[in-house]
C-alpha positions, 0 to 999 in steps of 0.5 A: 501507506494507503493512498486510495480506499474508494473501491469496495473491499480493496485499497491501493497501497504505495510502497516506498524504497530508497535507491542510490543513483549511479551518477550522482550517488544520492538516494532517490525515492521510488514508489510501487503501487499494489492493490490489496484486499481489505475484507472489512473495509476498515482501512482509510487514506493515510493509514500505514498497513502491512500487506502479505502476498495472497492468491489472485483475487481478480485481475490486479489484486494479489495482495491482502492487508494483514494488519493496520500499523497506524491509523491516519489522524483526522484534521 
């Protein structure tokens, strides 16, 4: 899910995963944030996107947006 699109040709994508807690045996959500290249500036906040690994484009950007799965609804 895209959480930021303020940069030019770059989006910040949050990836969620479930991890089982050792002590309480419940599932806890863990998040990772990746900076991904968006060539056409077509992604917006709230969009669900698919990212793929790519060559380094700058210091922190090693991912590329492959496709947009769902667009965010406007309120």
